C-alpha positions as CSV (number, residue, x, y, z in Angstrom):
1,M,91.5,16.6,10.3
2,S,94.6,17.4,12.4
3,K,96.2,14.8,14.7
4,T,95.4,17.0,17.7
5,M,91.7,17.0,16.8
6,R,91.7,13.3,16.2
7,A,93.4,12.8,19.6
8,A,90.8,15.0,21.4
9,I,87.9,13.1,19.8
10,F,89.5,9.8,20.6
11,A,90.1,10.8,24.2
12,A,86.5,12.0,24.7
13,G,85.1,8.9,23.1
14,A,87.3,6.6,25.0
15,T,86.3,8.2,28.3
16,L,82.6,7.7,27.6
17,F,83.4,4.1,26.4
18,I,85.1,3.3,29.7
19,Y,82.1,4.8,31.5
20,L,79.7,2.5,29.6
21,V,81.8,-0.6,30.2
22,A,82.1,0.3,33.9
23,H,78.3,0.9,34.1
24,I,77.5,-2.5,32.6
25,G,80.4,-4.3,34.3
26,V,83.2,-6.2,32.8
27,R,82.2,-9.4,34.6
28,Q,78.6,-9.1,33.2
29,L,79.9,-8.6,29.7
30,A,82.2,-11.6,30.0
31,A,79.5,-13.7,31.4
32,D,77.1,-12.8,28.6
33,A,79.7,-13.6,26.0
34,R,80.2,-17.0,27.6
35,T,76.5,-17.7,27.6
36,V,76.0,-16.7,24.0
37,G,79.1,-18.7,23.0
38,W,80.2,-18.8,19.4
39,M,76.9,-17.2,18.3
40,I,78.4,-13.8,19.3
41,V,80.4,-14.0,16.1
42,P,77.4,-13.8,13.7
43,I,75.7,-11.3,16.0
44,V,78.7,-9.0,15.7
45,L,79.2,-9.7,12.0
46,V,75.6,-8.7,11.2
47,W,76.6,-5.1,11.8
48,S,79.6,-5.3,9.5
49,V,77.1,-5.9,6.7
50,V,75.0,-3.1,8.0
51,Y,77.9,-0.7,7.9
52,L,78.9,-1.9,4.4
53,L,75.4,-1.3,3.0
54,S,75.2,2.2,4.7
55,T,78.6,3.0,3.2
56,A,77.3,2.1,-0.2
57,G,74.3,4.4,0.4
58,W,76.5,7.3,1.5
59,R,78.7,7.0,-1.6
60,F,75.8,7.7,-3.9
61,T,75.8,11.3,-2.5
62,F,79.3,12.0,-3.7
63,N,78.2,12.9,-7.3
64,H,81.1,13.0,-9.7
65,E,83.7,15.1,-7.9
66,A,87.2,14.7,-9.3
67,R,88.6,13.8,-5.9
68,R,86.5,11.7,-3.5
69,P,87.2,8.9,-1.1
70,A,87.2,5.3,-2.2
71,F,85.0,2.7,-0.5
72,W,87.1,1.6,2.4
73,P,88.1,5.2,3.6
74,T,84.4,6.0,3.4
75,W,83.6,2.9,5.5
76,T,86.2,3.9,8.1
77,M,84.7,7.4,8.4
78,L,81.2,6.0,8.7
79,T,82.1,3.3,11.3
80,S,83.9,5.8,13.4
81,S,81.0,8.2,13.2
82,F,78.5,5.6,14.4
83,A,80.7,4.9,17.4
84,L,80.9,8.6,18.2
85,N,77.1,8.9,17.8
86,F,76.5,6.3,20.4
87,V,78.8,7.7,23.1
88,T,77.4,11.3,22.6
89,P,75.1,11.8,25.6
90,F,71.4,12.7,25.2
91,V,71.5,13.2,21.3
92,N,73.4,11.2,18.8
93,V,75.2,14.1,17.0
94,G,78.8,13.5,17.7
95,G,79.4,11.5,14.5
96,E,77.9,13.8,11.9
97,P,80.3,16.8,12.5
98,F,83.2,14.2,12.5
99,K,82.1,12.8,9.2
100,A,81.9,16.3,7.7
101,A,85.3,17.3,9.0
102,T,87.0,14.1,7.8
103,L,85.2,14.1,4.4
104,S,86.5,17.7,3.8
105,G,89.9,16.1,3.3
106,W,88.6,15.0,-0.1
107,L,85.7,17.4,-0.9
108,P,85.2,21.1,-0.4
109,P,83.8,21.8,3.1
110,R,80.4,22.8,1.9
111,R,80.1,19.8,-0.4
112,A,81.3,17.6,2.5
113,A,78.6,19.0,4.8
114,T,75.9,18.6,2.2
115,S,76.9,15.0,1.6
116,V,76.7,14.3,5.3
117,M,73.3,16.0,5.5
118,L,72.1,14.1,2.4
119,H,73.2,10.8,3.9
120,W,71.5,11.6,7.2
121,L,68.2,12.3,5.3
122,L,68.6,9.1,3.2
123,R,69.4,7.0,6.3
124,T,66.4,8.5,8.0
125,L,64.1,7.5,5.1
126,G,65.5,4.0,5.1
127,Q,65.0,3.7,8.9
128,M,61.4,5.0,8.7
129,L,60.6,2.4,6.0
130,F,62.0,-0.2,8.4
131,W,59.7,1.1,11.2
132,L,56.8,1.0,8.8
133,T,57.5,-2.6,7.9
134,A,57.7,-3.6,11.5
135,L,54.4,-1.8,12.3
136,V,52.7,-3.6,9.3
137,V,54.0,-7.0,10.6
138,A,52.7,-6.2,14.1
139,L,49.4,-5.1,12.7
140,I,48.9,-8.2,10.5
141,S,50.3,-10.8,12.9
142,Y,50.0,-9.7,16.5
143,A,47.3,-7.0,16.8
144,H,44.4,-8.1,19.0
145,G,41.6,-5.7,20.0
146,A,40.6,-2.3,18.9
147,L,43.1,-0.5,21.1
148,E,46.1,-2.2,19.7
149,V,44.9,-1.8,16.1
150,T,44.3,1.9,16.8
151,V,47.7,2.5,18.3
152,L,49.5,0.7,15.5
153,L,47.5,2.6,12.8
154,C,48.3,5.9,14.5
155,A,51.9,5.0,14.7
156,M,51.9,4.1,11.0
157,A,50.2,7.4,10.1
158,G,52.8,9.3,12.1
159,V,55.8,7.5,10.5
160,T,54.3,8.0,7.0
161,G,53.9,11.7,7.7
162,L,57.5,12.0,8.8
163,M,58.6,10.2,5.7
164,L,56.7,12.6,3.5
165,L,58.3,15.5,5.4
166,V,61.8,14.2,4.8
167,W,61.0,13.4,1.1
168,T,59.7,16.9,0.7
169,V,63.1,18.3,1.9
170,H,64.8,16.1,-0.7
171,R,62.4,17.1,-3.5
172,S,61.8,20.8,-2.8
173,G,64.3,21.9,-0.1
174,G,63.4,23.1,3.3
175,L,66.4,24.1,5.4
176,E,65.9,27.8,4.8
177,T,62.2,27.5,5.5
178,A,63.0,25.6,8.7
179,V,65.2,28.5,9.8
180,R,62.3,31.0,9.2
181,V,59.9,28.8,11.2
182,L,62.4,28.5,14.1
183,D,62.7,32.3,14.2
184,K,59.0,32.5,15.0
185,L,59.4,30.3,18.1
186,P,60.5,32.2,21.2
187,V,62.5,29.3,22.7
188,L,64.5,28.6,19.4
189,R,64.8,32.2,18.1
190,R,68.4,32.5,19.2
191,L,69.3,29.3,17.3
192,A,67.4,30.5,14.3
193,R,69.4,33.8,14.2
194,T,72.7,31.9,14.6
195,L,71.7,29.8,11.6
196,A,70.5,32.9,9.7
197,A,73.9,34.3,9.9
198,R,75.0,31.4,7.7
199,R,72.2,31.9,5.3
200,E,74.5,31.6,2.2
201,T,75.7,28.2,3.3
202,I,72.2,27.0,4.1
203,V,70.9,28.1,0.7
204,E,73.7,26.3,-1.0
205,M,73.1,23.1,0.9
206,D,69.4,23.4,0.1
207,R,70.2,23.7,-3.6
208,Q,72.6,20.7,-3.6
209,I,70.1,18.5,-1.8
210,V,67.3,19.3,-4.3
211,E,69.7,18.9,-7.2
212,F,70.7,15.5,-6.0
213,Y,67.0,14.3,-6.0
214,H,66.1,15.8,-9.4
215,A,69.3,15.2,-11.3
216,S,69.8,11.6,-10.0
217,P,66.5,10.0,-9.0
218,G,67.9,6.6,-9.7
219,R,70.8,7.1,-7.2
220,F,68.3,8.6,-4.7
221,V,66.3,5.3,-4.9
222,R,69.3,3.1,-4.7
223,A,70.7,5.0,-1.7
224,V,67.5,4.7,0.2
225,G,67.3,1.1,-0.8
226,C,70.8,0.4,0.6
227,E,69.8,2.0,3.9
228,Y,66.5,0.1,4.1
229,L,68.3,-3.2,3.3
230,A,70.8,-2.4,6.0
231,R,68.0,-2.2,8.5
232,L,66.5,-5.4,7.4
233,V,69.9,-7.1,7.8
234,S,70.2,-5.6,11.3
235,A,67.2,-7.6,12.4
236,F,69.2,-10.8,12.0
237,E,71.0,-9.8,15.2
238,Y,67.9,-10.8,17.2
239,Y,67.4,-13.8,15.0
240,F,70.8,-15.1,16.0
241,I,70.1,-14.2,19.7
242,F,66.9,-16.3,19.4
243,L,69.0,-19.2,18.1
244,A,71.6,-18.8,20.9
245,L,68.7,-18.9,23.5
246,G,67.1,-21.9,21.9
247,L,63.9,-20.0,21.1
248,S,61.6,-21.1,18.3
249,A,61.0,-17.5,17.1
250,G,62.2,-16.7,13.6
251,Y,63.1,-13.7,11.4
252,R,59.6,-12.2,11.5
253,E,59.8,-11.9,15.3
254,A,63.3,-10.6,15.0
255,L,62.2,-7.9,12.5
256,L,59.4,-6.9,14.8
257,V,61.6,-6.6,17.9
258,S,64.4,-4.8,16.0
259,G,62.0,-2.4,14.3
260,L,59.8,-1.5,17.2
261,Q,62.8,-1.3,19.6
262,S,64.4,1.2,17.2
263,L,61.3,3.2,16.9
264,A,60.8,3.3,20.6
265,H,64.4,4.3,21.2
266,N,64.1,7.2,18.8
267,M,61.1,8.4,20.7
268,T,63.2,8.3,23.9
269,F,66.3,9.9,22.4
270,F,66.8,12.0,25.5
271,V,67.8,9.0,27.6
272,P,71.7,9.0,27.6
273,F,73.2,5.8,26.3
274,E,69.7,4.2,26.2
275,V,70.3,3.4,29.9
276,G,67.4,1.3,31.1
277,S,65.2,2.2,28.1
278,K,66.5,-0.5,25.8
279,E,66.1,-3.2,28.5
280,A,62.6,-2.1,29.3
281,I,61.5,-1.9,25.7
282,T,62.9,-5.3,24.8
283,Y,61.4,-6.8,28.0
284,L,57.9,-5.6,26.9
285,L,58.3,-6.7,23.3
286,F,59.4,-10.2,24.3
287,A,56.4,-10.4,26.7
288,R,54.0,-9.3,23.9
289,L,55.4,-12.0,21.6
290,G,54.7,-14.7,24.2
291,L,58.4,-15.1,24.9
292,D,60.0,-15.2,28.4
293,P,60.4,-11.4,29.1
294,G,63.4,-12.2,31.3
295,L,65.2,-13.4,28.1
296,G,64.3,-10.0,26.6
297,L,66.5,-8.4,29.3
298,F,69.3,-10.8,28.4
299,A,68.9,-10.1,24.7
300,A,69.2,-6.3,25.4
301,I,72.4,-6.9,27.3
302,V,73.8,-9.0,24.4
303,T,73.1,-6.2,22.0
304,R,75.0,-3.9,24.4
305,L,77.9,-6.3,24.3
306,R,77.8,-6.0,20.5
307,D,77.6,-2.2,20.9
308,M,80.8,-2.2,23.1
309,L,82.8,-4.2,20.6
310,W,81.8,-2.0,17.6
311,I,82.2,1.2,19.6
312,G,85.7,0.2,20.7
313,F,86.6,-0.7,17.1
314,G,85.1,2.4,15.7
315,L,87.0,4.6,18.2
316,L,90.3,3.0,17.1
317,L,89.4,3.9,13.5
318,V,89.2,7.5,14.5
319,W,93.0,7.5,14.2
320,V,93.0,6.5,10.5
321,A,89.8,8.3,9.4
322,G,90.1,11.6,7.5
323,R,93.4,10.9,5.8
324,P,92.9,11.4,2.1
325,R,94.9,9.1,-0.1
326,P,94.8,10.2,-3.8
327,A,95.5,6.6,-5.0
328,A,92.3,5.5,-3.2
329,V,90.0,7.7,-5.3
330,N,87.7,5.8,-7.5
331,S,84.3,6.2,-9.1
332,V,80.9,6.1,-7.4
333,P,78.7,3.3,-8.4
């Protein structure tokens, strides 16, 4: 990726980052940091482990190319892409094109795009497994009454159906079929025709995705396992927030809040920067767990503070991402 392109991406991301900081307020962020105290350190470090595990999962998609990025360049690309995803308004898509563009410094462009698509599918499966785990915990430990049980069972059925859909794409392909389906929908027909013009690329990506699943089932399982474990680790963020607030809630409650908050956020993806939605969701979850809902609002703000720190760091890494170094090439585990 050229220096000009990196500068443009950094400038756009930095502008949105400044907007977020201004929206929340520097004084508010500083006050929250003082309230949490030294516990902000493990809260922030939790996500360093999440990114390390996700990097490991992504590297399983590189196959055995003669030239591919080593672990730390891959981690740099991934961390930067997550920062760009967060500051992209309305839908988190800014980081995926960035990952494909930077990875093409090592791999051929089509292979780079396929690797990014594969990682997105694998990450989605890991995330859905995490949602399903949180729903099972909620059903076993906190569901009271027929209505709550019915809602949770319906949610579990929906998540399971989506998991089967994503797994089918891995096993049998589906990108080309999706284009044909879109072409039958009046609103999306123009998008379908644009994609159809790149049919050769789509067919090749389909082939490589299916090949990854059938040729390397062990790597497929390990990649999904890394992403699922990353989500389980991410729940420790709320566990440490509970400790900072002096609450008696443990990891089970942290997993439930983290998982259901993530599920609800993905259902309200159209809200830019999660403005208001994260606070409202966390408020309701704290209330349902019998915790002070006001502390739920505080917990949401603390997670925003963590977001700001990692977004700022990720945007700085844009400057070093996408610079292939042959000496850094090594084997994929």
